[in-house]
N, C-alpha and C positions, 0 to 999 in steps of 0.2 A: 398470481401469474396470468396476466390478461393475453398472453399470447401462446399460450400452453393451454392442449385441452384437458377437460376434466380426466379422461381415462390416462394420458401421459405423465399428468401429476399425480396420480394415483399412483403409479407404477415408480415414479420417482421416491415417493414417499416410501412406498412398501422397498425398495433397494437400499433407503439410507438407514430403516428401522432396521434390515437385515445385517448390516455395516459392524464388523468389531470396533468395538472402542478405538483401536489404532488405525484403522481404516479411516473412521471419521476424522480423528487427529491429521492424518495425511491430509486428507481432502481440505479442512481448513487451511493446513501449513501452504497445499499449493495453492490454493486462491489467494492466501495472503500474501507467496512470491511473486503473483501473476500482476496482483495490482503493485506492489512496489517496483516490479521491474516497469510495468506502465508509467509510472511516477517518473523513475529514472529516464526514461526514453522520452517523456514530454519535456523534462528540464533541458536535456541532450538538445533536444529543438528548441527550445527557446535559448540556451544561452551555448551555442554552437562552441564556443571556444572554451569553455570551463573544462578543467582536468576532473579527473575522479574524485578527487577529495572536494571540490565544491559541489559536485552532482551530489554525493553524499550528505553534504552539509544540508544544501539546500532541500534534497527528499527529505532528511529529518526535521529540519524546520516547519516542514508541513504537518508533523504530527506532535510537535513539541512545543512547550511556551519559550517565550522569548529569554527569560529568567533561566529555564535549563540548559536552552542552547549556548549561553553565554557563560554558564557554570560549568556544562559538560565539557564544549569544545570551544570555549573562549571565543564564539562566533556570535555578533550581533546581527539578527536578520534583518533589522531594519536598517542598519548600514549597508547592507548588499541588496538593498532594494524585495527583499524577501517581507510578507506580509506574516508579520506576527499572531498569535494566539494567546 
């Protein structure tokens, strides 16, 4: 972490080591939700007329293969200008 002092980083590591498994899981889930929210917000800016379903599908297509998107959701990312994986 180039922008963090050694002392601050050591304190962060100490705090994380002292967390319970439940606290660590909550931290990971919170971080994951923040990333998903940021992706949805970016999609809404890029596709301002997209409904919630389209936003959901475009966000899912960022993480799933094209085949999975078609099989699970009946939605082809390539047919909707979404880069497939």
